[in-house]
C-alpha positions in Angstrom: -3.8 -43.6 -13.1 -6.3 -42.6 -10.5 -7.0 -38.9 -10.0 -9.3 -36.8 -7.8 -9.9 -33.1 -7.6 -7.5 -32.4 -4.7 -4.5 -34.0 -6.5 -1.7 -31.6 -7.4 -1.2 -31.2 -11.1 2.5 -32.0 -11.5 1.4 -35.7 -11.0 -1.1 -35.8 -13.9 0.4 -33.3 -16.4 3.8 -33.1 -15.5 6.3 -30.7 -13.5 6.8 -28.3 -16.4 3.3 -27.9 -17.6 2.2 -27.7 -13.7 4.8 -25.0 -13.0 3.6 -22.8 -15.6 -0.1 -23.0 -14.8 1.0 -22.2 -11.1 3.1 -19.4 -12.1 0.8 -17.6 -14.5 -2.8 -18.5 -13.1 -2.1 -19.7 -9.7 -3.4 -23.1 -10.8 -2.3 -25.7 -8.3 -4.7 -28.7 -8.1 -7.1 -30.6 -10.7 -9.9 -28.6 -9.5 -8.1 -25.4 -10.0 -7.6 -26.3 -13.5 -11.1 -27.6 -14.2 -12.6 -24.3 -12.7 -10.5 -22.3 -15.0 -13.6 -22.2 -17.3 -13.7 -21.3 -21.1 -14.6 -17.8 -21.8 -16.2 -18.5 -24.9 -16.6 -21.0 -27.4 -15.3 -20.7 -31.0 -17.2 -22.2 -34.4 -14.6 -20.7 -36.9 -15.1 -17.2 -35.7 -18.7 -17.3 -34.4 -18.3 -16.5 -30.7 -21.0 -18.1 -28.7 -21.5 -15.2 -26.2 -23.9 -12.5 -26.2 -22.5 -8.9 -26.2 -19.1 -10.4 -27.4 -16.8 -7.5 -28.5 -13.7 -7.3 -30.4 -10.8 -8.0 -28.2 -8.6 -5.0 -27.0 -5.3 -4.1 -28.6 -2.5 -6.5 -27.3 -5.1 -9.2 -26.0 -4.1 -12.8 -26.6 -6.8 -14.4 -28.9 -7.2 -17.8 -30.6 -9.4 -18.3 -33.8 -10.5 -21.6 -35.3 -11.3 -20.9 -38.9 -10.8 -21.8 -42.5 -8.2 -19.6 -44.7 -9.9 -17.6 -47.4 -6.9 -16.1 -49.1 -3.3 -16.6 -49.0 -0.8 -13.8 -50.6 3.0 -14.3 -50.5 4.6 -10.7 -50.5 8.1 -9.3 -50.1 9.5 -6.9 -47.9 10.5 -3.5 -49.3 13.8 -3.2 -47.4 17.0 -4.9 -48.7 17.5 -7.7 -48.3 14.0 -8.6 -49.6 12.3 -11.4 -47.7 9.3 -13.5 -48.4 6.3 -13.3 -46.0 3.0 -14.7 -46.1 -0.3 -12.9 -45.3 -3.4 -15.2 -44.8 -7.1 -13.8 -44.5 -9.7 -15.7 -42.5 -12.8 -16.7 -44.2 -15.7 -16.4 -41.3 -14.2 -13.7 -39.0 -16.1 -10.5 -38.6 -14.4 -7.9 -38.3 -12.0 -9.1 -40.7 -8.8 -11.0 -39.5 -5.5 -11.3 -41.2 -2.2 -13.0 -39.9 1.2 -12.5 -41.2 4.1 -15.1 -41.3 7.6 -14.2 -41.9 9.2 -17.8 -42.6 7.0 -17.9 -45.9 9.4 -20.4 -47.6 8.1 -23.1 -45.2 4.5 -21.7 -44.4 3.3 -20.8 -48.0 3.1 -24.6 -48.9 1.2 -25.6 -45.8 -1.2 -22.5 -45.2 -3.3 -22.4 -48.5 -6.8 -21.7 -49.0 -9.4 -24.0 -47.7 -7.0 -25.1 -44.9 -8.7 -25.1 -41.5 -6.4 -24.1 -38.8 -5.8 -22.8 -35.4 -4.3 -19.6 -35.0 -3.3 -17.8 -31.6 -1.4 -14.8 -30.7 -1.5 -11.0 -29.7 -4.1 -9.1 -31.6 -3.5 -5.5 -33.3 -5.5 -3.5 -35.3 -5.2 -1.6 -38.7 -8.2 0.4 -40.5 -10.4 -1.7 -38.8 -8.7 -5.4 -39.6 -7.6 -7.4 -36.7 -4.2 -8.7 -37.3 -2.1 -11.3 -35.8 1.8 -11.0 -36.5 3.5 -14.5 -36.5 1.0 -16.3 -34.5 1.3 -20.0 -33.3 -0.7 -22.2 -35.6 -1.9 -25.8 -36.2 -3.2 -27.2 -39.2 -6.5 -29.1 -38.5 -7.6 -30.2 -41.9 -5.7 -29.9 -45.3 -2.5 -31.0 -46.8 -0.4 -30.1 -43.9 -2.6 -31.9 -41.3 -0.9 -31.8 -37.8 1.8 -29.7 -38.8 2.3 -26.0 -37.1 4.2 -24.3 -34.6 6.4 -26.0 -32.3 4.2 -26.1 -29.1 1.0 -27.0 -31.0 2.6 -29.5 -33.1 4.0 -31.1 -30.0 0.6 -31.5 -28.7 -0.8 -33.0 -31.8 2.3 -35.6 -31.7 1.3 -36.5 -28.0 -2.2 -37.4 -29.2 -1.0 -40.6 -31.5 -3.3 -43.5 -31.4 -1.6 -46.8 -30.2 -0.8 -47.7 -33.9 1.3 -44.5 -34.1 -1.2 -42.8 -36.5 -1.4 -39.0 -35.7 -4.8 -38.3 -33.8 -6.4 -34.7 -34.1 -9.4 -35.6 -32.4 -9.2 -33.1 -29.8 -8.7 -30.3 -32.2 -11.3 -31.5 -34.8 -14.6 -30.3 -33.1 -17.5 -28.2 -34.3 -16.9 -26.1 -31.2 -13.6 -25.1 -29.3 -13.3 -23.8 -25.8 -11.3 -20.6 -25.7 -9.7 -20.2 -22.4 -8.2 -17.1 -20.4 -4.7 -17.5 -21.5 -1.4 -15.7 -21.7 1.6 -15.4 -24.1 3.5 -18.1 -21.8 0.3 -20.5 -21.2 -2.0 -20.1 -24.4 -5.3 -21.6 -24.7 -4.5 -24.5 -26.4 -1.9 -25.5 -23.7 -4.8 -25.1 -21.1 -6.9 -27.1 -23.4 -4.6 -30.2 -23.7 -4.1 -30.2 -19.8 -7.7 -30.3 -19.3 -8.4 -33.1 -21.7 -5.3 -35.1 -20.0 -7.0 -34.4 -16.7 -10.4 -35.4 -17.6 -9.4 -38.7 -19.4 -8.2 -40.1 -16.1 -10.5 -38.2 -13.4 -12.1 -40.2 -11.2 -16.1 -39.7 -10.9 -16.6 -36.7 -8.9 -18.8 -36.8 -5.7 -21.3 -34.2 -5.7 -20.7 -31.5 -3.0 -24.3 -30.6 -2.8 -27.1 -32.6 -1.1 -29.1 -34.8 -3.6 -32.4 -32.8 -2.5 -30.6 -29.4 -3.7 -29.6 -30.9 -7.0 -32.9 -32.3 -7.7 -34.7 -29.1 -6.3 -33.1 -26.8 -8.5 -33.1 -29.4 -11.6 -28.9 -29.0 -11.7 -26.7 -31.2 -13.6 -24.5 -33.2 -11.5 -21.2 -31.9 -10.4 -19.5 -34.5 -12.5 -21.3 -33.8 -15.6 -21.0 -30.2 -15.3 -17.3 -30.1 -15.0 -16.8 -32.2 -17.9 -19.4 -30.6 -20.2 -18.1 -27.0 -19.6 -15.0 -27.9 -21.3 -15.7 -30.6 -23.8 -19.6 -30.7 -24.5 -20.5 -30.1 -28.3 -23.9 -29.2 -27.5 -24.7 -25.6 -26.5 -27.8 -26.8 -24.3 -25.2 -29.2 -22.4 -22.9 -26.2 -22.0 -25.4 -24.0 -20.6 -26.9 -26.3 -18.2 -23.0 -26.9 -17.0 -22.7 -23.0 -16.6 -26.1 -22.9 -14.6 -24.7 -25.7 -12.1 -21.3 -24.3 -11.7 -22.6 -20.8 -11.2 -24.6 -22.0 -8.4 -21.6 -23.7 -6.9 -19.8 -20.4 -7.0 -22.4 -18.7 -5.3 -22.6 -21.4 -2.4 -18.7 -21.3 -2.1 -18.7 -17.5 -1.7 -21.7 -17.2 0.6 -20.4 -20.1 2.8 -17.1 -18.2 3.2 -19.0 -15.1 4.3 -21.6 -16.8 6.5 -18.7 -18.9 8.3 -16.7 -15.6 8.7 -19.8 -13.6 9.9 -20.6 -16.5 12.7 -16.9 -16.6 13.6 -17.1 -13.0 14.4 -20.2 -13.3 16.6 -18.4 -15.9 18.4 -16.2 -13.2 19.7 -16.7 -11.3 23.2 -18.0 -7.7 22.4 -18.4 -5.0 25.1 -21.9 -4.7 26.4 -23.5 -1.3 26.6 -26.9 -1.3 27.9 -29.0 1.8 27.1 -29.4 4.3 30.1 -32.1 7.0 30.7 -29.7 9.1 32.6 -26.7 9.3 30.1 -25.4 11.4 27.3 -27.3 9.3 24.7 -30.7 10.1 26.3 -29.8 13.8 26.8 -28.8 14.2 23.2 -31.8 12.6 21.9 -34.2 15.1 24.1 -32.2 18.2 22.9 -32.3 17.5 19.2 -33.6 20.5 17.3 -35.5 18.1 14.9 -37.5 15.1 15.0 -35.9 11.5 13.8 -37.5 10.0 10.7 -39.3 6.7 11.4 -36.4 5.1 9.4 -33.9 6.6 11.7 -36.0 5.4 14.9 -36.1 1.9 13.4 -32.4 1.8 12.6 -31.5 3.0 16.2 -33.8 0.6 18.0 -31.8 -2.3 16.2 -28.5 -0.9 16.9 -29.2 0.1 20.5 -30.2 -3.5 21.4 -27.1 -4.9 19.5 -24.8 -2.4 21.3 -26.2 -4.1 24.8 -25.3 -7.6 23.7 -22.1 -9.3 24.8 -21.4 -10.1 21.1 -19.7 -7.7 19.0 -22.3 -5.7 16.6 -21.5 -6.2 12.7 -23.7 -3.8 11.1 -23.6 -1.7 7.7 -25.8 1.3 7.5 -26.4 2.6 4.1 -28.7 5.5 3.3 -29.3 8.1 0.7 -27.0 11.3 0.6 -28.5 13.6 3.5 -30.7 10.5 4.9 -29.5 11.1 8.5 -26.7 8.5 9.0 -24.6 10.7 11.0 -27.1 11.4 13.8 -27.5 7.4 14.1 -23.9 7.0 14.8 -23.8 9.8 17.3 -26.3 8.4 19.3 -24.8 5.1 19.2 -21.4 6.4 20.0 -22.9 8.4 22.8 -24.6 5.1 24.2 -21.0 3.3 24.2 -19.5 6.2 26.1 -22.2 6.1 28.7 -21.0 2.5 29.5 -17.3 3.8 29.8 -16.3 2.9 26.3 -14.2 5.0 23.6 -15.4 5.1 20.2 -13.2 5.7 16.9 -14.8 7.1 13.8 -12.6 6.4 10.8 -13.0 8.8 7.8 -11.4 8.5 4.3 -10.3 12.1 3.9 -9.2 15.0 6.1 -12.1 17.0 4.8 -14.7 14.5 5.7 -13.0 13.9 9.1 -13.3 17.5 10.1 -16.7 17.9 8.9 -17.6 14.9 11.3 -15.8 16.6 13.9 -17.9 19.8 13.4 -21.3 18.0 13.0 -20.5 15.9 16.1 -19.9 18.9 18.3 -23.0 20.7 16.9 -25.2 17.9 17.6 -23.8 17.5 21.2 -23.2 20.9 22.0 -22.1 21.4 25.7 -22.2 17.7 25.9 -19.2 17.6 23.6 -17.1 20.1 25.8 -15.5 17.6 28.6 -13.0 19.6 30.4 -13.8 22.8 28.5 -15.4 26.3 29.7 -19.1 26.0 29.4 -19.2 22.1 29.0 -22.0 20.2 30.5 -21.8 17.8 33.4 -20.8 14.4 32.1 -19.8 15.7 28.9 -18.0 13.9 26.2 -14.2 14.6 25.0 -14.4 15.0 21.2 -10.8 14.7 19.6 -9.8 14.9 15.9 -6.7 13.2 14.7 -5.3 13.8 10.9 -2.0 13.2 9.1 -1.4 17.0 8.3 -1.4 18.0 12.0 1.7 19.2 13.7 3.9 16.6 15.5 3.1 18.2 18.9 -0.8 18.6 18.2 -0.8 14.9 17.2 1.2 14.0 20.4 -1.5 16.2 22.6 -4.5 14.1 21.0 -3.0 10.8 21.4 -2.4 11.6 25.0 -6.2 12.5 25.2 -6.9 9.0 23.4 -4.7 7.1 25.5 -5.8 8.6 29.0 -9.5 8.1 28.1 -10.3 11.8 28.1 -11.3 11.7 24.6 -14.5 9.6 24.3 -15.1 10.1 20.7 -12.0 10.2 18.4 -12.6 11.2 14.8 -9.7 10.7 12.3 -8.3 9.5 9.1 -5.7 6.7 8.5 -3.6 8.5 11.1 -5.8 6.4 13.7 -4.3 3.4 12.4 -0.6 4.2 13.4 1.0 2.0 16.2 1.4 5.1 18.3 -2.2 5.6 18.8 -3.3 3.7 21.9 -7.0 3.6 23.5 -7.7 3.7 26.8 -10.8 1.3 26.4 -12.1 1.2 22.8 -15.7 -0.2 22.6 -16.7 0.8 19.2 -15.5 1.5 15.6 -17.3 3.4 13.0 -16.2 3.4 9.6 -17.5 6.1 7.2 -17.7 5.7 3.4 -16.8 1.9 4.0 -15.7 1.4 0.2 -12.6 3.7 0.9 -11.3 1.1 3.3 -10.3 -2.5 3.3 -11.1 -5.0 6.1 -7.6 -5.1 7.2 -7.6 -1.5 8.1 -11.0 -1.7 10.3 -9.8 -4.6 11.8 -6.4 -3.0 12.7 -8.5 0.0 14.5 -10.4 -2.8 16.2 -7.3 -4.6 17.4 -6.6 -1.5 19.5 -9.1 -2.7 22.2 -7.7 -4.0 25.6 -7.9 -7.5 26.7 -9.9 -10.2 24.6 -12.8 -7.6 23.7 -13.7 -7.1 20.2 -15.1 -3.6 19.5 -18.7 -3.1 18.0 -18.5 -2.1 14.4 -20.7 0.2 12.4 -19.9 0.8 8.8 -21.8 3.5 6.9 -22.0 4.1 3.2 -23.9 6.8 1.3 -23.3 5.0 -1.9 -26.7 2.8 -2.2 -25.7 -0.8 -2.7 -27.7 -3.4 -4.8 -28.8 -6.2 -2.8 -26.5 -8.8 -4.5 -23.6 -6.7 -3.9 -24.8 -6.4 -0.1 -24.8 -10.3 -0.2 -21.6 -10.9 -1.5 -19.1 -7.8 -1.1 -20.5 -7.0 2.5 -21.9 -10.6 3.0 -20.5 -10.8 6.6 -22.3 -7.7 7.8 -25.8 -7.3 8.8 -27.5 -4.3 6.8 -29.7 -1.5 7.8 -31.2 0.9 5.0 -32.2 4.6 5.4 -34.3 5.5 2.6 -36.3 8.5 3.6 -34.9 12.1 3.7 -35.4 14.0 7.0 -38.4 16.8 6.7 -37.2 19.9 5.3 -34.8 18.7 2.7 -35.3 20.2 -0.4 -35.7 18.3 -4.0 -32.9 18.5 -6.5 -33.5 19.0 -9.9 -31.3 17.5 -12.4 -30.7 18.5 -16.2 -28.1 17.2 -18.6 -26.6 19.6 -21.0 -25.3 18.4 -24.3 -22.9 21.1 -25.1 -21.9 19.9 -28.8 -25.6 20.0 -29.6 -27.0 23.0 -27.4 -24.1 25.4 -26.5 -26.1 28.1 -25.4 -27.5 25.9 -22.4 -24.0 25.8 -20.7 -24.0 29.8 -21.2 -27.4 29.8 -19.5 -25.7 27.6 -16.6 -23.3 30.0 -15.8 -26.2 32.7 -15.9 -28.1 30.5 -13.4 -24.9 30.6 -10.8 -24.7 34.4 -11.3 -28.4 34.6 -10.5 -28.2 32.3 -7.5 -25.2 34.0 -5.8 -27.0 37.5 -6.4 -29.8 35.8 -4.5 -27.1 35.1 -1.5 -26.5 31.5 -2.2 -23.5 29.5 -3.5 -22.4 27.1 -6.3 -20.1 24.2 -7.0 -18.3 23.7 -10.5 -17.1 20.3 -10.7 -14.1 19.0 -13.1 -12.8 15.7 -13.5 -9.0 16.4 -13.5 -6.8 18.8 -11.7 -4.3 19.7 -14.6 -2.6 18.3 -17.6 -0.5 16.0 -15.3 -3.4 14.4 -13.6 -4.2 11.4 -15.8 -7.0 9.8 -13.4 -10.4 10.1 -15.0 -12.8 9.1 -12.2 -15.2 6.3 -13.2 -13.8 5.9 -16.6 -13.3 2.5 -17.8 -10.6 1.1 -20.3 -12.9 0.1 -22.8 -16.5 0.3 -24.0 -17.0 4.2 -23.1 -16.9 6.8 -25.9 -13.3 8.5 -25.7 -14.8 11.9 -26.2 -13.1 15.3 -26.8 -10.2 16.4 -24.3 -11.5 17.3 -20.7 -11.5 20.6 -19.3 -9.2 20.6 -15.9 -10.2 22.3 -12.8 -7.3 24.7 -13.0 -8.1 25.9 -16.4 -11.6 25.9 -15.4 -11.0 28.2 -12.4 -9.0 30.5 -14.3 -11.4 30.7 -17.4 -14.5 31.3 -15.1 -12.9 33.9 -13.1 -12.0 36.1 -16.3 -15.3 35.2 -18.3 -18.8 34.1 -17.2 -18.3 34.2 -13.7 -16.1 37.6 -13.5 -16.9 39.6 -10.4 -17.8 36.4 -8.3 -15.5 35.4 -5.5 -14.1 31.9 -6.8 -12.3 29.5 -4.7 -10.1 26.5 -5.9 -10.2 23.1 -4.4 -8.4 19.7 -5.3 -6.5 16.9 -3.8 -3.1 18.3 -4.3 -3.5 21.0 -1.8 -2.2 20.8 1.7 -4.5 19.9 4.4 -4.2 23.4 5.7 -5.1 24.7 2.3 -8.1 22.7 1.8 -9.3 23.6 5.3 -8.8 27.3 4.7 -10.8 27.0 1.3 -13.6 24.9 2.9 -14.0 27.3 5.9 -14.0 30.3 3.6 -16.7 28.6 1.3 -18.6 27.5 4.4 -18.5 30.7 5.9 -19.8 32.4 2.6 -16.5 34.3 1.8 -16.6 32.2 -1.4 -19.5 32.3 -3.9 -18.4 29.6 -6.3 -16.1 26.5 -5.5 -14.2 25.4 -8.5 -13.2 21.7 -7.6 -12.6 18.1 -8.3 -14.3 15.1 -6.5 -12.4 15.8 -3.3 -15.8 17.3 -2.2 -17.7 13.8 -3.1 -18.5 13.0 0.4 -19.1 14.7 3.7 -18.9 18.4 2.7 -22.1 19.9 4.1 -22.6 23.6 2.8 -26.6 24.2 3.1 -26.4 27.4 1.3 -25.0 25.7 -1.9 -28.0 25.3 -4.3 -26.2 24.7 -7.9 -23.7 22.2 -9.3 -22.4 22.0 -12.7 -20.5 18.9 -13.3 -18.2 19.4 -16.6 -17.2 16.3 -18.7 -19.8 14.4 -16.6 -19.3 11.5 -18.8 -16.2 10.9 -17.1 -17.9 9.9 -13.8 -19.7 6.6 -12.7 -23.3 6.6 -12.0 -22.9 6.3 -8.3 -20.3 9.0 -8.2 -22.5 11.5 -9.9 -25.3 11.0 -7.4 -22.7 11.3 -4.6 -21.7 14.6 -6.0 -25.3 15.7 -6.4 -25.8 15.1 -2.8 -23.7 18.1 -1.9 -26.4 20.4 -2.7 -30.1 20.5 -1.7 -29.0 20.4 2.0 -30.5 23.7 3.1 -34.1 25.4 2.7 -33.8 26.4 -0.9 -34.5 24.5 -4.0 -31.4 23.0 -5.8 -30.0 22.5 -9.4 -27.5 20.0 -10.7 -26.7 20.3 -14.2 -24.6 17.5 -16.1 -22.6 18.7 -19.0 -20.9 16.8 -21.7 -19.5 17.1 -24.9 -20.7 13.6 -26.0 -23.8 13.3 -28.2 -27.2 12.7 -26.7 -27.6 9.3 -28.5 -24.2 8.0 -26.9 -23.9 5.5 -24.1 -22.8 8.2 -22.0 -25.7 10.4 -22.9 -28.1 7.5 -22.1 -26.2 7.1 -18.7 -26.5 10.7 -17.7 -30.2 11.0 -18.6 -30.8 8.2 -16.4 -29.1 9.9 -13.7 -31.0 13.0 -14.3 -34.4 11.2 -14.1 -34.2 9.8 -10.7 -33.2 10.7 -7.1 -33.7 7.2 -6.1 -30.0 6.1 -5.3 -30.9 2.3 -5.1 -32.2 2.4 -8.6 -29.1 4.4 -9.9 -27.1 1.5 -8.0 -28.7 -1.3 -9.8 -28.0 0.8 -13.1 -24.4 1.3 -12.1 -24.0 -2.4 -11.4 -25.4 -3.3 -14.9 -23.0 -1.0 -16.5 -19.7 -1.6 -14.5 -20.3 -5.2 -13.9 -18.4 -7.7 -11.7 -14.8 -6.7 -12.4 -15.2 -3.1 -11.5 -17.2 -4.1 -8.3 -14.8 -6.5 -7.0 -11.6 -5.1 -8.1 -8.2 -6.9 -8.3 -6.2 -9.1 -5.7 -2.9 -7.5 -4.3 -1.1 -9.8 -6.8 -2.9 -8.2 -9.6 -4.9 -11.2 -10.6 -8.6 -10.6 -10.7 -11.1 -11.8 -7.9 -13.8 -11.3 -10.3 -16.3 -14.0 -10.2 -16.2 -16.6 -12.9 -19.7 -17.4 -13.8 -21.7 -15.8 -11.2 -23.2 -12.4 -12.2 -24.2 -9.9 -9.5 -26.2 -8.1 -12.1 -28.2 -11.4 -13.3 -28.2 -13.9 -10.5 -29.8 -12.2 -7.6 -32.4 -15.2 -7.1 -29.4 -17.6 -7.3 -27.2 -15.6 -4.6 -30.2 -15.5 -2.4 -30.8 -19.3 -2.5 -27.0 -20.0 -2.0 -27.1 -17.6 1.1 -30.4 -19.3 2.6 -28.7 -22.7 1.8 -25.3 -21.8 3.5 -27.0 -20.5 6.5 -29.0 -23.6 6.8 -25.9 -25.7 6.4 -24.0 -23.8 8.9 -26.9 -24.2 11.5 -27.0 -28.0 11.2 -23.4 -28.6 10.2 -21.0 -25.8 11.2 -17.9 -28.0 10.9 -19.3 -29.5 7.4 -18.7 -32.9 8.7 -21.6 -34.0 6.5 -20.9 -31.5 3.6 -17.1 -31.7 3.1 -17.3 -31.0 -0.6 -18.6 -27.3 0.3 -15.3 -26.5 1.9 -13.7 -27.1 -1.7 -16.3 -24.7 -3.2 -15.4 -22.2 -0.6 -11.6 -22.4 -0.9 -11.4 -19.6 -3.7 -13.0 -17.3 -1.2 -11.8 -18.4 2.1 -8.0 -17.7 1.4 -7.3 -14.6 3.5 -6.0 -12.4 0.7 -9.1 -13.0 -1.5 -11.8 -12.4 1.2 -10.1 -9.4 2.3 -10.0 -7.8 -1.1 -13.7 -8.6 -1.5 -14.4 -6.5 1.5 -12.1 -3.8 0.1 -13.6 -3.6 -3.2 
């Protein structure tokens, strides 16, 4: 049989096995199967993977080991039944397996027998336990015997003379695959061996010059070695080669998409000296930073082009992204176009409307008393508005009266029609998916594709910018505007220094007495709120119970902050309630805002100078940096206190001290990536399957990703249709499927 990578699996492994692989893993072709790489290799229970930790409860695992002890026991209940408990020899932590059909298994599963076990793991008193797992005897008196499915695999491996062959199972190193209860690791292993036995030599998808320059293993060698090589150095070289494949595939999909977008027709808006943009620039009460001027120069030039701008503006909290976007939108309005600004929350949308009106002044009052000649109409549209008010705003948008339209997801509704949309600005890009921003851009008339500016105050590591946001050009604002005050950050380990938290409450009282305001942030609303921001399922200390925002509001009001004016703010309040609380806080009628992360982005109260974050270990690094950015926005020095009940020498303690040690969001972003890794950055597909990179590490492979990007760009320039590089299309296929690329953008 002659088999190629593009062949469907059913003709190689049979319809039943192929159907199971498709149903449980989405594996359709030979290439799909061979790129379902082992997640580790087992020598007994010596797992050859740095940083390996015991599996979680319920995870499906496979062990290859020797039986150290086999005990026949009896149940306590009537009728009494025999069961067998075996203990593995080389496993750390200790592993036992229980079998209920002891009359048969006790004669086969005896000490010194080498076997393979597979099943769902449980834990009891630190011991890993498998209950009635599938098994196959590899060496011993019962060689070749085992559970039905495994024994069947062994049977199909008979030699031509009929002798039972266990060659495929008798190895020093054994590949352990991502598996499920229905398609287990040995099923995948058997299919892989079956495919590799008949696979034709694989033509290399990369040019020989690239393979030679990077000292890479060939594609054919790599796809075989990662599954079957006995030598660790061969498997490592295979991983290096296949990680570069993955980088090239991802970068090609993103480069192709970016160039495809650049081929569309954009709305040209040349800069004018006599327009609103120039007038706004002249009346600014402050001087733009060098970084803002540099970014504006690039944006101004791109908006004048006939191809749509695709740019991401990332910058520190308070670095002045908003004024850049306002001047860009004014440039578009000068050319006769409308602009839409999409914000993730009503609080942030309302904040943007206030900021834009403040910057523009009379130039934002088109049709209003006191409005300047040529003023822009500014409109706000949110989901909590009354039906009548929404209708009025939609009419302003459809007529073109509203030149700048700010809104939440309400802007995406079919009922919202633009007169002449020319630019879309998306704030806090990570809160939206590409399909949402494209739905908004699709509201442009004719064949015009609006310019796109996405903004984020969450600094993004270089490798993430090249992958998650790889179809966007990137601008960065690092310096803060003049006059911004530094934020001192300290960590309070409550269990070790309980008096420090009391001092924190005293500090808030002192600041309020001096005429300033404060935030107290909690991770949960009340006992019904099970969400814990930034918290991972595993790998982080469980810690004591958290204090909810409702409890904290009541406790502080009756205790350490008694006599101060407290406000309560969280996500379950209605839009009107949120607006009322924020307006009172902004006006100085509330001294201390006790809140959840609803204030994480966009809230601008320059008079707030202190923030206490309770249970700070429950938040991620970037989220803490975002929260901290709510203070330090005025003329007074500010203080952020991160309180945790976990000890100083815990992982959480180290993370909090890292946040306290620097205000550099880009440095913290790299730390955040190192901690969360790819799975948390890239998220899950809509089907629930992970789109996490298989071998490529955003944390460890920066040089490799940058090289792959440069290679993909050079190939596109010389061969955009891949006429001379057909293999690259196969490498890009996992990332070129619409659902997967869209989710990369959404992550």
